[in-house]
MARKOL-870336 format. One record per residue: residue in one letter; x, y, z of N, C-alpha, C, CB in turn. Coordinates in pm, whole numbers, plus 50000, padded with zeros to 5 digits. Glycine has a CB too. Example, Ala and Ser with C-alpha at 12.3 -4.5 7.8 and 13.67 -1.06 7.14 Angstrom:
a513194943150780512304955050780513204967050780511314955350905/s512854977550708513674989450714512905000350787514084994050572/
END
This chain:
x601183263130233601523258330100603023259730079600733265829991/x603573250330004604993251029975605243247329829605793241730069/x606383251829781606763249029643607893239029642607163262029569/x607833229829547608883219729536608883213829396608683208629641/x609903206029368609983198829242609413184929261611443198229189/x608653179829164608163166029177609343156329177607173162529062/x609293146429265610383136729277609903122329261611063138329412/x608883118729334608413104829334607433102529220607753101429468/x607163089929191606203086829084604813092029119606153071729059/x604453091829247603153096929291603093112129269602883093529440/x604173119229303604203133729281604123137129133605483139629341/x604863129829049604803132428905603403129728851605833123728831/x602773119228896601413116228850600443127328890600943102628907/x600553132129013599693142929060599973155928986599873145029210/x601243158428958601663170328883601003170328745603203170728870/x601153159328672600573158528538599043158028541601103146228465/x598473152028642597013151728655596433165828666596593143528777/x597073174328747596573188028759596723195428627597323195528872/x597863193928562598063200428431596973196228334599453196828373/x596703183428328595673178528236594293183728274595673163228233/x593943182828404592583186628445592283201428425592373183028590/x593323210028437593113224428419593283228728273594093232328507/x594303223328206594683228428074594163220327956596143229028066/x593683208227979593263199827867591863193827882594253188727849/x591533188527997590253181528015589023190027980590123177028158/x588973202928016587773210727982587493211627832587903224628039/x588493208627749588333208927604588373194927545589433217527540/x588073184927630587963170927587589243165627522586803169327491/x590383170227570591663165327518592093152927596592743176427527/x592723143427530593073130827596594223132227696593443120527492/x594253123127791595413122227881596643120327794595253110427985/x597703126727832598943126327754599153139227676598933114427659/x598053146427647598163158927571598743170227657596783163027517/x598883167727788599463177627878600983176627883598883175828018/x601553168127800603013166127795603513168927654603393151727839/x604813172127645605433173527513606843167627517605473188527470/x607583169527411608903163227401610003170427479609303162427257/x609663181027553610653188327633610583185027782610463203127613/x609743175627820609543172527962610843168728033608533161327977/x611633160127973612833155028041613943165428053613353142927968/x613953175327965615023185227968614593198428033615513187927828/x613423198728094612893211028153612933210628305611463213328106/x612803222528363612703224028508611223224528544613463236928559/x610813216228638609413215328681609293219428827608863201028660/x608213226528859607923229229000606423228629021608493243029044/x606073226829148604663225829184604453231629322604173211129178/x603233236029346602843240529478601943229629536602103254529474/x602243225929660601413216029729600823222429854602243203329766/x599633217929889598983223230010599463215630133597443222329997/x598863218230246599283211830372599073196730373598533218030487/x598233191830282598003177330270598843171130159596523174530244/x599803178830107600673174429997599913172429866601383161530035/x598733178429854597983178129728598553188729635596443180429753/x598753185229509599273194729411598163204629374599803187329284/x598453217629393597463228029363597953237729256597113235629489/x599193236129211599733244629105600943238129041600123258429161/x601113240528911602253234928837602823245328742601823222128759/x604073243628709604713252128609605983245528559605013266028666/x606373249128436607553243228376608373253928308607173232128276/x609693252528313610623261828250611513254128154611473269428356/x611623259328033612573253427938613463264427884611833246027823/x614683261027856615623270527797615563268827645617093268427852/x615173279527576615103279127430616423283127366613993288227379/x617233290727439618593294227398619343297827525618623306027293/x620603301727513621413304627631620833315727717622813308227590/x620123325327655619603336527733618083338127725620243349127687/x617383328427665615923329127652615263316927714615523330327504/x614493319427819613733308827885612263309927846613893309628040/x611573298627848610143298627821609413291527934609843292027685/x608353298027982607483291828083606303285628010606993302328189/x605993273328048604893266027986604103258628092605423256127879/x602903254828057602053246128139601813251228280602663232528146/x601643264328293601253269928424599793266028448601443285628429/x599533259928561598163255928595597973257228746597883241328549/x596843263028784596483264328925595083258628941596553279328973/x594893250829046593573245329077592533256429062593543239129221/x591493253728985590503264128954589793269429078589473258628858/x589723261629184589083266029309589993274829394588643254029389/x591253276529352592223283729435592833295829365593323274329476/x592213300329257592713312429190592633324229286591913315329059/x593583333429275593593345429359594223343529496592213350129377/x594843332129521595463329229651596983330729649595103315229695/x597553335529538598993337529531599773325529480599503341229663/x599093314929443599783302729396600503305329264598783291129380/x599833311829171600453314829043601663323929057599443321328950/x601573333829144602713342929166603893335329226602303354529258/x603603326229318604663318129379605353309529273604073309229491/x604573303329187605143295229079605973303828985604033288129001/x605393314928942606073323628847607393328728903605173335328809/x607393333029028608613337829091609683326829093608323342729235/x609293314829129610243303629134610813300628996609553291029191/x609953300628894610423297928758611333309028707609223296228664/x611023321428739611883332528699613243331828768611213345928730/x613243328428896614523326928968615363315828907614263324029118/x614733304828871615473293828807615993298328670614563281328791/x615203305928596615663311128466616903319928484614523319128397/x616873328628584618063337028614619273328328645617773346728733/x619043318428731620133309428770620733302428648619633299128871/x619883299528550620343292628429620923302128324619193284828368/x620933315028354621543324828265620613332128171622553318128186/x619313330128185618363336928096618323351828124616963330928113/x618153359528020617983374028029616533377928003618913381227929/x615803369027935614403371527898613593358827923614283376127749/x612373360627971611423349527983610283352127885610883347928131/x609943342027809608893342527709607803332727750609433339127567/x606563335827714605473326327737604323329327641604983327027884/x603443319527627602223320927549601083320527649602093309527438/x600453331927674599403332727776598023331227713599493346027851/x597183323827783595773323427745595183337227774595003312127822/x594193341127694593603354427708593173357427851592413355827615/x592593347527920592133349628057593273352128156591333337628102/x594503348328118595643349928208596503362228177596503337528203/x596203369228070597033380628029597153390928140596453387127902/x596053394528203596093404828310596993400328425594673407728362/x596963387528458597843382228563599313384528526597583367028585/x599683380928404601073382328362601483397028351601303375328229/x600593405628304600893419928298601163425128440599723427828232/x600343421028535600533425228675601863420128732599383420228761/x602403409528673603683403828717604863409028635603623388628709/x604623419328553605723425728481605943421228338606933423528555/x605063413128283605203408528145604543418528051604593394528127/x605053419027929604453427627828603993419027710605453438627780/x602903423327649602373416127533603243419127411600893420027505/x603623408727341604363410127216603363410627100605383398427196/x602463400527097601463399926992600393389527023602123396926858/x599253391126960598183381226962598633369926871596783387326915/x598513357526918599053346426837597963336526796600143339126914/x597983324626851597153313726800595903311026885597973301226790/x594983303526826593813298526896594043283726926592493300626812/x594073280327053594223266327092592843260027098594953265027229/x592733248127042591453240827037590353249326974591033236427178/x590723258026883589803266926810589003276326900588853258626729/x589383277727027588593286227116589423294727213587663277827195/x590653290927243591433297827347592483306727282592093287527442/x592213319727281593163329227223594413330127310592513343227207/x595573330227245596843331427314597573344227273597723319327285/x598433349027362599243360827338600693357727376598713372827419/x601613361127287603033360227321603343371527418603943361027194/x604093368227522604463378127622605923375927663603533377227746/x606553386527714607943385227758608193394227878608923388627644/x609243390827948609713398728060611233398128062609113393628195/x611843409828078613303410428092613653407928237613873423928043/x614623399228257615043396028394616143405328443615523381528402/
END
């Protein structure tokens, strides 16, 4: 498996398809709901397998000169526990450092909190319910 940035239209389509299928489709959300108005100004990366299939995605946006936010982390549900999320997170944190961030912030789904804690993030607070069912927690890590 390798990590890279989407470049071609086929790669971008596969990137967004995985985001939608993991983060939106199970809650009957429409295609397009996996995107927001920060797509063009953000850093995107993905993990692809040996067949160039996208198996993980992540996005980094700078909220201020020293605060980065990770969004839309998604890993193929059949491949959890294989290190894909850690590879994505490490890449996004390195890019945040390169861009001058001192802190990384994210909104973690309840099921992912333990993963982020194991990667050095701390819970700030319990926040919102997405789609009236998915509890989120604000988390941060100092770089």
